[in-house]
N, C-alpha and C positions, 0 to 999 in steps of 0.2 A: 433454543439457546438460553442458558440461565442468565438472569440479570447480573449476576456477579461473576465477572470473568477472571476471578483470582489469578490462577496460573495461567498466563497467556503468552504465546510467542507472536510477536508482531512484526510484519513486514511493513515498513514505513517509507513511503515514497510518493511520487507524483506518477500515478498509474493512468495515463490517458490513451493508453493502448497497451496490449499485452504482447510484447515482442519476446523474443527467445530469452533475453536477459532477465525480464520479469518473470517469465515462466520458471526459470531456474531458481530465482529468489523465492517464488511461492512454494516450489518443490522442496527447498531446503528448510523454509519455515515450518511446513507441514511436517517434515521428518523429525525436526528438532522437537516440535511439539509432541508428536506421537511417542518419541522416545521417552518422555517424561510424563506421558498421560495428561498433557495440557491442550488447551484450545489453541487453535492458530487463527490468526487474523490478519487482513491486509488493510491498511489505513492510508487513504490518499488524501492529498490536500486540495481543497476547492474553495476559492480559486487558487491558482498557482501562486506561491508566495511572492514571486517576482511581480505579479500583477498588482499586489499591495505595495511592495517595497519600492519598485521602480518600473511602473507600467510601460514605459517606452522599451524596456529591455525584455519584457515578458515574452516567452516563446509561444508560437501557435500551437494549439493542442491538436493531437492526432484525432482524438474522439471526445465528444462531450460527456459530462458525467451522466446525462440521461442514457 
């Protein structure tokens, strides 16, 4: 992958498990990127933003980043 990801379609979220909803989001991201000959990318937050902003309310994650 080139270091310059100029034209990129990004799926942005907290992907601690890839359920059907995430799969659909990735499918749409890939299709949109392909349509315009761009790169597709999934970006996940780690740690979960709630773990920083309000640790007591942070959800338990389904899978670890590793």
